[in-house]
FIVO-54017 format. One line per 3 residues: number of its first residue (from 1); their letters; for each residue z, y, x of C-alpha. Coordinates in steps of 0.02 Angstrom, whole numbers, plus 32768, in hexadecimal, padded with zeros to 4 digits. Example, Ala and Ser with C-alpha at 12.3 -4.5 7.8 and 13.67 -1.06 7.14 Angstrom:
1) AS) 8186/7F1F/8267 | 8165/7FCB/82AC $
This chain:
1) XXX) 8001/8000/8000 | 7FCC/80A7/8049 | 8057/8126/8059 $
4) XXX) 800B/819A/7FD6 | 7FC6/810E/7F6A | 7F10/80F7/7F41 $
7) XXX) 7EE5/81AE/7F27 | 7E32/81EE/7F40 | 7E2C/823E/7FEE $
10) XXX) 7D73/8227/800E | 7D55/82E0/8020 | 7E04/8322/8041 $
13) XXX) 7E5D/835F/80DD | 7F15/836A/8102 | 7F48/8420/8110 $
16) XXX) 8005/841C/811F | 80A5/83B7/810A | 8147/840A/80D5 $
19) XXX) 81EA/83A7/80DA | 827A/83EB/8073 | 8317/83A6/80C5 $
22) XXX) 8391/83DD/803D | 832D/8388/7FB4 | 82EE/82F8/8022 $
25) XXX) 823B/8312/7FE8 | 8194/8329/8042 | 8108/8399/8001 $
28) XXX) 8059/8368/803D | 7FCE/83E6/8025 | 7F1C/83A4/8022 $
31) XXX) 7E7C/8407/8017 | 7DD4/83DD/7FC8 | 7D54/8404/804D $
34) XXX) 7CCE/843C/7FD2 | 7D2D/849E/7F51 | 7DC0/84D2/7FBE $
37) XXX) 7E31/849F/7F30 | 7EE2/8470/7F66 | 7F43/83D8/7F2F $
40) XXX) 8000/83C4/7F3A | 8052/831C/7F4B | 8110/8311/7F4F $
43) XXX) 8160/8274/7F97 | 8214/8269/7F5F | 8288/8212/7FDB $
46) XXX) 81FB/81F0/8056 | 8202/8150/80BF | 81D3/812A/8172 $
49) XXX) 819F/8087/81C5 | 8209/8052/825A | 81FE/7FBB/82C9 $
52) XXX) 828E/7F51/830F | 826B/7EC8/8390 | 8283/7E18/8351 $
55) XXX) 8318/7DBF/83A3 | 82AC/7D3E/83FA | 824F/7DC8/845A $
58) XXX) 82E7/7E26/8495 | 82DD/7DE3/8547 | 82EE/7E8E/8599 $
61) XXX) 836E/7F1A/859E | 8309/7FB4/85CD | 82A5/8025/855C $
64) XXX) 81ED/7FFE/854D | 815D/8076/8536 | 8112/8007/84AF $
67) XXX) 811B/7F5B/8460 | 80A6/7EF1/83F5 | 80CA/7F04/833C $
70) XXX) 80C9/7E47/8323 | 8164/7E3D/8390 | 81C2/7EAF/8319 $
73) XXX) 8207/7EB0/826A | 81C7/7F45/8207 | 823D/7FA6/8196 $
76) XXX) 8213/802D/8117 | 82A9/80A0/8113 | 82D3/813E/80B5 $
79) XXX) 82BC/81C6/8138 | 835C/8227/8113 | 83C8/8189/8116 $
82) XXX) 8380/8142/81B6 | 8415/8179/8225 | 8487/8110/81B4 $
85) XXX) 8412/807E/818E | 83D7/8056/823E | 8485/8037/8289 $
88) XXX) 84A5/7FBB/81FD | 8402/7F5D/822C | 8427/7F63/82E7 $
91) XXX) 84DE/7F36/82D5 | 8557/7F28/8369 | 857B/7FC7/83CA $
94) XXX) 850F/802E/8353 | 8582/8004/82C2 | 8612/8040/832E $
97) XXX) 85B6/80E3/834A | 859E/80F5/8292 | 8656/80DC/8275 $
100) XXX) 867D/815C/82FC | 860C/81DA/82A6 | 8667/81BD/8202 $
103) XXX) 870B/81E5/825B | 86CE/8279/82C5 | 8639/82BF/8265 $
106) XXX) 85E3/82D1/830D | 852E/82D8/82D7 | 84EC/82BA/8387 $
109) XXX) 8527/8207/8374 | 84A7/81E9/82EA | 8417/81F8/8366 $
112) XXX) 845B/8182/83E9 | 8413/80EC/8391 | 8366/8127/83CB $
115) XXX) 8399/80F1/8479 | 8399/8038/8448 | 8315/7FDA/84AD $
118) XXX) 82EF/7F70/8412 | 82C9/8004/839F | 821A/804F/8393 $
121) XXX) 81CB/80DE/8331 | 8264/8137/82F3 | 8268/81DC/8350 $
124) XXX) 81ED/823A/82E1 | 8200/82C0/8263 | 81BE/8290/81B9 $
127) XXX) 813A/831A/81B0 | 80DC/82DA/8248 | 80F7/8224/8221 $
130) XXX) 8097/8242/817D | 8011/829C/81E0 | 7FFC/8200/824D $
133) XXX) 7FF4/8193/81B0 | 7F6F/8205/8166 | 7F02/81EC/81FE $
136) XXX) 7F1B/8131/81F8 | 7F01/8117/813C | 7E9E/81A3/80F1 $
139) XXX) 7E3E/81F7/817C | 7D99/8249/815A | 7D32/82BC/81CA $
142) XXX) 7CE3/832B/8144 | 7D4F/83C5/8165 | 7CEF/8464/8145 $
145) XXX) 7D15/851A/816C | 7DC7/8552/8159 | 7DF0/85DF/80E6 $
148) XXX) 7E61/866B/8122 | 7EAF/8714/8100 | 7F09/8794/816C $
151) XXX) 7FA3/87FB/814E | 8007/888D/8197 | 8097/88F0/8153 $
154) XXX) 80D9/899E/8179 | 818E/89D6/8163 | 81D2/8A83/8138 $
157) XXX) 8250/8A9D/81C4 | 825A/8B5A/81BC | 8319/8B56/819F $
160) XXX) 833E/8AC2/8210 | 8362/8ACC/82CB | 8303/8A4A/832E $
163) XXX) 8292/89C1/82EE | 82BD/8991/8239 | 82EC/88D9/8228 $
166) XXX) 833E/8869/81A6 | 82ED/88C5/8115 | 8350/8965/812A $
169) XXX) 82BF/89DB/8101 | 823A/89D8/8079 | 8191/8984/8093 $
172) XXX) 811E/8A17/8074 | 8074/89CC/809A | 8028/891F/809F $
175) XXX) 7F70/88EF/80BE | 7F2A/8842/809D | 7E74/881C/80C5 $
178) XXX) 7E26/8784/8076 | 7DA1/873D/80EB | 7D4A/86DA/805F $
181) XXX) 7D28/876B/7FEC | 7D2B/87F4/8070 | 7DA6/8858/8004 $
184) XXX) 7E2D/88C3/8056 | 7EC6/88D8/7FE7 | 7F3D/8966/8015 $
187) XXX) 7FE0/8977/7FB6 | 803A/8A1C/7FCA | 80E8/8A53/7F93 $
190) XXX) 80FA/8AF9/7F3B | 817A/8B74/7F82 | 81B2/8C11/7F29 $
193) XXX) 81E9/8C5A/7FCE | 8139/8C54/8014 | 80C1/8CCE/7FBB $
196) XXX) 8031/8C8F/8029 | 8026/8BEF/7FC2 | 7FEF/8C4D/7F25 $
199) XXX) 7F6B/8CAB/7F87 | 7F2D/8C05/7FCE | 7F22/8BB7/7F20 $
202) XXX) 7EB4/8C44/7EE6 | 7E37/8C29/7F72 | 7E21/8B6B/7F75 $
205) XXX) 7D63/8B71/7F69 | 7D5C/8BDF/8000 | 7DD2/8B6C/805E $
208) XXX) 7D67/8AD6/8032 | 7CCF/8B2F/807E | 7D34/8B51/8119 $
211) XXX) 7D64/8A9C/812C | 7CAF/8A61/8121 | 7C74/8AE8/819A $
214) XXX) 7CFC/8AB7/8215 | 7CF6/89F8/8208 | 7C4F/89BD/81C1 $
217) XXX) 7BF7/89B8/826C | 7C72/893E/82B5 | 7CBC/88E3/821F $
220) XXX) 7C2A/88E3/81A4 | 7BF7/8950/8110 | 7C1C/88CC/808D $
223) XXX) 7CDB/88DF/8095 | 7D24/891F/7FF2 | 7DBE/898A/8005 $
226) XXX) 7E37/8982/7F72 | 7ED3/89F0/7F71 | 7F64/89DD/7EF6 $
229) XXX) 8006/8A44/7EE1 | 80B0/8A0A/7EAB | 8146/8A70/7E72 $
232) XXX) 81BD/89DA/7E88 | 81BF/897E/7F2D | 81F2/88DF/7ED4 $
235) XXX) 814B/88E3/7E79 | 80F0/8900/7F1A | 8139/8865/7F6C $
238) XXX) 8123/87FB/7ED3 | 806D/8831/7EC3 | 804F/8809/7F7A $
241) XXX) 8095/875A/7F6F | 8037/873B/7ECA | 7F98/8774/7F20 $
244) XXX) 7FB3/86FC/7FB0 | 7FD2/866B/7F3A | 7F3F/869C/7ECA $
247) XXX) 7EBA/86A5/7F4D | 7F0A/8609/7F95 | 7EB8/8606/8041 $
250) XXX) 7ED9/857E/80C1 | 7F2A/85F4/813B | 7F7D/869E/8138 $
253) XXX) 7F82/86EB/81E6 | 7FFA/8771/821F | 8002/87BF/82CB $
256) XXX) 80B9/87A1/8300 | 80F9/8742/826B | 81A9/874F/82B0 $
259) XXX) 81B0/87FF/826F | 814E/8802/81CC | 8184/875E/817A $
262) XXX) 8240/876D/8192 | 8236/8823/8160 | 81E1/87F7/80BB $
265) XXX) 8264/876E/809E | 82F7/87E2/80C5 | 82AE/8871/8062 $
268) XXX) 82A6/87FE/7FC7 | 8362/87DF/7FDD | 8389/8897/7FF4 $
271) XXX) 832F/88BD/7F53 | 838C/8838/7EF5 | 8302/87B8/7EEF $
274) XXX) 8303/8702/7F25 | 827C/86F4/7FAD | 8258/863C/7F89 $
277) XXX) 8231/8668/7ED4 | 81C6/86FF/7F02 | 8166/86B6/7F94 $
280) XXX) 814F/8600/7F63 | 80B8/85C4/7F01 | 80E7/8599/7E4C $
283) XXX) 809F/84EB/7E5D | 812A/84BB/7ED9 | 81BF/8471/7E83 $
286) XXX) 8229/8482/7F21 | 8224/8536/7F5C | 8253/856E/800B $
289) XXX) 8236/8611/8069 | 8298/8628/810A | 827A/8654/81C0 $
292) XXX) 82E0/8631/825D | 82A7/868E/82FA | 829F/8639/83A3 $
295) XXX) 8300/86AB/8418 | 830D/862A/84A1 | 825D/861B/84E5 $
298) XXX) 821B/86BA/8533 | 815F/86A7/853B | 80F8/86C1/849D $
301) XXX) 80A1/8618/84AD | 8143/85B6/84BD | 8197/8603/8425 $
304) XXX) 81CD/8585/83A2 | 81F6/85EA/8309 | 8230/8580/8278 $
307) XXX) 81FC/85B1/81CB | 81D2/855D/8125 | 816C/85A8/8098 $
310) XXX) 8149/8543/7FF9 | 8094/8572/7FE4 | 7FE8/851F/7FF0 $
313) XXX) 7FBE/85A5/8071 | 7FFA/858C/8123 | 8049/8629/8169 $
316) XXX) 801D/8637/8222 | 8045/86A8/82B4 | 7F9E/86E2/82F8 $
319) XXX) 7FEC/872D/8396 | 8047/8689/83C0 | 7FA5/8629/83A1 $
322) XXX) 7F42/869D/8414 | 7FC2/868C/84A1 | 7FD7/85CF/848A $
325) XXX) 7F1F/85A7/8494 | 7F16/8605/853A | 7FBC/85CD/8585 $
328) XXX) 7F60/8570/8612 | 7F0A/8613/8646 | 7F53/86A8/869E $
331) XXX) 7FD0/870E/863D | 7F8C/87B2/85FA | 7FEC/8854/8601 $
334) XXX) 8019/8855/8548 | 8000/87F5/84A9 | 800B/888E/843A $
337) XXX) 7F81/889B/83B6 | 7F41/893A/8406 | 7F32/88EE/84B6 $
340) XXX) 7EE1/884B/847C | 7E69/88A4/8406 | 7E31/8914/8494 $
343) XXX) 7E1F/887E/8508 | 7DBB/8814/848D | 7D63/8890/841D $
346) XXX) 7D62/8931/8480 | 7DB9/8983/83EA | 7E63/89CF/83CC $
349) XXX) 7EE0/89F9/8346 | 7ED6/8AA5/82F2 | 7F20/8B21/836E $
352) XXX) 7FA0/8B9A/8323 | 7FFD/8BC7/83C1 | 7FC5/8C7D/83C0 $
355) XXX) 8012/8C97/8312 | 80AD/8C2D/82FA | 8100/8B84/8317 $
358) XXX) 80F3/8AF1/82A0 | 818F/8B2A/8240 | 8158/8BDB/8222 $
361) XXX) 809D/8BB9/820F | 80A3/8B99/8150 | 80F5/8C46/813B $
364) XXX) 807F/8C9E/81B4 | 7FD7/8C4B/818F | 7FE1/8BCC/8103 $
367) XXX) 7F26/8BB0/8105 | 7F2B/8B7B/81BB | 7FC5/8B11/8198 $
370) XXX) 7F67/8AA8/8116 | 7ECE/8A9F/8185 | 7F3D/8A62/8212 $
373) XXX) 7F81/89D6/81A6 | 7ED3/899E/816F | 7E8D/89A8/8220 $
376) XXX) 7F14/8934/8263 | 7EDC/88AB/81EC | 7E25/88CA/8211 $
379) XXX) 7E4F/88AD/82C9 | 7EA1/8806/829B | 7E06/87D7/8238 $
382) XXX) 7D96/8806/82CA | 7DFC/87A4/8345 | 7DF1/8709/82D7 $
385) XXX) 7D32/8717/82CF | 7D26/8739/8389 | 7D9A/86AF/83CA $
388) XXX) 7D8F/8627/8345 | 7E45/8604/836F | 7E74/85C3/82C2 $
391) XXX) 7DEC/853D/82C2 | 7E24/8507/8371 | 7EDB/84FD/8340 $
394) XXX) 7EB6/849E/829D | 7E46/841E/82F9 | 7ECF/83FF/8379 $
397) XXX) 7F53/83E9/82F3 | 7EE7/837B/8284 | 7EA8/8307/830B $
400) XXX) 7F4F/82F6/835F | 7FB6/82DF/82BD | 802A/836E/82EF $
403) XXX) 806D/83FE/8288 | 802D/84AB/82BA | 80D6/84E4/8300 $
406) XXX) 80D8/845B/8385 | 8023/8452/83B6 | 803E/84AC/845B $
409) XXX) 80C9/8436/8490 | 806C/83AF/84F0 | 80FC/8331/84EA $
412) XXX) 80FB/833D/842D | 8042/8334/8405 | 8022/82AF/8488 $
415) XXX) 80AB/8245/843A | 8056/824F/8390 | 7FAD/822E/83DC $
418) XXX) 7FEE/8196/8439 | 8043/8155/839A | 7FA1/815E/833A $
421) XXX) 7F3E/8107/83C2 | 7FC3/8081/83DD | 7FD7/8056/8324 $
424) XXX) 7F1B/8041/8314 | 7F2F/7FB7/8399 | 7FC7/7F65/8347 $
427) XXX) 803A/7FAD/83C9 | 80CF/801F/83A6 | 810F/80A1/8425 $
430) XXX) 81C2/80AA/845C | 8239/8139/8444 | 824E/81C6/84BE $
433) XXX) 82FB/819A/8500 | 82F8/8223/8584 | 832C/82A5/8506 $
436) XXX) 83D2/824E/84DE | 8447/8281/8569 | 84F7/8249/858F $
439) XXX) 8560/82C4/852B | 85EE/82B2/85AA | 857E/82EC/863A $
442) XXX) 8582/83A9/8637 | 8516/83BB/86D2 | 8483/8364/8682 $
445) XXX) 8436/83E8/8610 | 837D/83CA/85EE | 82FF/8454/85FE $
448) XXX) 82A7/8495/8564 | 821E/841B/8533 | 8199/84A2/8552 $
451) XXX) 81CF/84BB/8605 | 814F/8445/8652 | 80C5/849B/85F1 $
454) XXX) 8101/854C/860C | 8144/8544/86BE | 8128/85DF/8725 $
457) XXX) 80F3/8582/87C3 | 8036/8590/87D7 | 7FC1/8555/8861 $
460) XXX) 7F32/85C1/88A0 | 7E83/857C/88B1 | 7E50/8552/8800 $
463) XXX) 7DE0/85BB/8793 | 7DFD/85AE/86D8 | 7D68/85E7/8674 $
466) XXX) 7D74/861F/85BE | 7D4D/8583/8557 | 7D15/85F1/84C9 $
469) XXX) 7C7A/8616/852D | 7C45/8561/851D | 7BB1/853D/84AC $
472) XXX) 7BD5/84CB/841A | 7B77/8437/8461 | 7C04/83B9/8466 $
475) XXX) 7C23/8324/83F6 | 7C30/833E/833B | 7CE1/8354/82FA $
478) XXX) 7CF4/8363/823D | 7C3A/8385/822D | 7C2C/840E/82B0 $
481) XXX) 7BFC/8403/8368 | 7C93/8426/83D3 | 7C9D/84AA/845A $
484) XXX) 7D25/844C/84B4 | 7D06/838F/84AE | 7C67/8344/84FB $
487) XXX) 7C24/8297/8510 | 7C0E/8252/85C1 | 7C84/82D8/8607 $
490) XXX) 7D24/82A3/865E | 7DBA/8316/8671 | 7E04/82D3/8713 $
493) XXX) 7EA0/833B/8700 | 7ECE/82D9/8665 | 7E70/8235/8676 $
496) XXX) 7E89/820E/872E | 7F0F/8272/878A | 7FA4/8253/8718 $
499) XXX) 7F85/819A/86F5 | 7F6D/817A/87B1 | 8010/81D4/87D6 $
502) XXX) 806A/816A/8755 | 8022/80CA/879D | 803A/80F3/8855 $
505) XXX) 80ED/8130/883C | 811B/80A6/87C3 | 8151/8125/873F $
508) XXX) 8134/80C7/86A0 | 81CA/80BB/862B | 81BA/7FFE/863F $
511) XXX) 81FF/8013/86EE | 8288/8091/86C5 | 8326/802B/86B2 $
514) XXX) 83A5/80B9/86B0 | 83D8/8165/86E8 | 8453/8199/876E $
517) XXX) 84DC/820C/8730 | 8540/826C/87B6 | 85C7/82E3/8777 $
520) XXX) 85CE/8359/8809 | 8565/83DF/885B | 851A/83C6/8909 $
523) XXX) 84E0/8453/897A | 850C/84E1/8907 | 84B5/8563/896F $
526) XXX) 840F/850A/8959 | 8421/84E8/88A1 | 846B/858C/8863 $
529) XXX) 83D6/85B1/87F3 | 83E0/8509/879F | 849B/8516/8788 $
532) XXX) 8492/85C7/8741 | 840E/858F/86C4 | 8469/84EE/869C $
535) XXX) 83DA/847A/86CB | 8429/842B/8764 | 8420/836D/876B $
538) XXX) 847A/8321/87FF | 843C/8273/87D1 | 8386/82A8/87DD $
541) XXX) 83A8/82FC/8885 | 83FA/825B/88C5 | 8363/81F1/889D $
544) XXX) 82EB/8274/88E4 | 834E/8276/8989 | 8357/81B7/898D $
547) XXX) 829A/81A2/8976 | 8277/8221/89FF | 82A6/8196/8A7C $
550) XXX) 830F/8204/8AEE | 83A7/8196/8B01 | 840D/820B/8B71 $
553) XXX) 83F9/82A4/8B01 | 8418/8239/8A66 | 84B4/81ED/8AB3 $
556) XXX) 84F7/8295/8AEB | 84DD/82E5/8A42 | 8514/8259/89CE $
559) XXX) 857B/81DC/8A31 | 85E6/824F/8A9D | 8594/8208/8B39 $
562) XXX) 8573/8270/8BD6 | 84D4/82DA/8BDF | 8453/82D2/8C6B $
565) XXX) 84A5/8368/8CBF | 8552/831A/8CB3 | 8510/8277/8CFD $
568) XXX) 84BC/82D2/8D8B | 855B/8333/8DB3 | 85C1/8293/8DB7 $
571) XXX) 8545/8241/8E2D | 8545/82DA/8E9E | 8600/82D1/8EA7 $
574) XXX) 85EB/8220/8EE9 | 857F/8269/8F7A | 84E0/820D/8F4A $
577) XXX) 844D/8249/8FB1 | 83C2/82A8/8F54 | 833C/821F/8F62 $
580) XXX) 83AF/819B/8F1D | 83E9/8212/8E95 | 8334/8234/8E5A $
583) XXX) 830C/8179/8E59 | 83AB/8155/8DF7 | 838A/81DE/8D78 $
586) XXX) 82D9/81A3/8D63 | 8317/80F3/8D3A | 8389/813F/8CB6 $
589) XXX) 82FB/819D/8C63 | 8290/80FF/8C65 | 831B/809B/8C12 $
């Protein structure tokens, strides 16, 4: 039985998966590739397949990278109850851990069962597990062009010092441009304290001509500019959200979503509205609208903002997408919309610097303020046409069965890709046990999982060309020739170098029987950076030193044995002649 049943998916694509933890339900959004109509399927109490090695094949004690499915018993478990059901199946020490959790309520204990060498396929989130199942059971390659819209808000911060956050000031302007109809919707908030607004309303035809004269040459003459005014900000926000849900595009792109989306959410609360009711699409029975900003990662591409919106339309950070797709290239000076638009389009935001700042502009030149808001969204639209970033991101996500938020984390999307390929061959991958550290070892604090991908150490000598300059002559993916994947072309960086390193250094998880934990710091002066940033791992350093095959240095550092200098001094004190000393020391170095 397929996980969604025998539904007709012959011409449908998977657009998004949204798991509602509180309600234990999973929303799956599908799209008809011809009509663009969306379909919502809600799976209540979703289940996940896991694999446990049969007793007769438990002739090992270390974690394996994979195992044949016929050597395992398959269980279909309710996703939310897995931390409680799996220990009951495994028994033994895992039941003891479950009892300890019941006593201590230490939730970290509920993940320790993933370390069992006889447990496979359990360390997935349900959203991506269903993406993998979609690829295995319903996959079709008829995906056509994605539909999209672009959004930007402005805030009236005239009476607020600094940058307004958390919905403290009114949203006084919003522009949404629908790529499919080429209509620009601008929603403006009336303000009795600003007489320029009434003057602007009386000259809308003239303003429309100005917009076409200013923007037609670059952005096309077929754009229709519609402007609406609202006396009540609540009506403005409700109309905006209704518009988004009515046009119902695949994606809504915002440049720096970490400002606009949480501001809309918080502004709803300030105005006495429930954001989940205002923002969510009415078809969704379970409504969520929240945003948690990632303040840990510093670079734009490595940001992992968490947010959930119950709509058919996927809200997406266009700035993060732009940075993430270019993370392997050299960093640019800024990812501001103005800088990137100038870099890619040779165009800029509307310049008001000779008249006012962004807070005073509506009260000095309201016409230019509205034009500024519209131009920002036109720049977003132009960047999408120029870079084709959204199509690139969607293809990566779709093909690798990975949600959009994690597509730039190589360890995540490679895991999903491997899972799909393994399951097609009746093999199931093992769990990633490296992420479960000994909670009693304070010195072992793992780096952020993006660190390998986003490390600052670079090596000179390579030239990275812009892949967007490629001609679309590659293999067909979802009906369109790819710019990035070609037949008879080998990427040695992926296909040769890393596998050879794994083989030559015997690095497969099959050969990893354990980890060394050392609860002390060695050579503080050399490891100060690691200690300050809480990433120091004495066990790793111990193994690195051991494999360097310098027995004297290793013994001096770790075994409290004399160093080379100390040995030489002792021999000198015994009045050994220089020739004999050199021969003796050479014998020591040679073992």
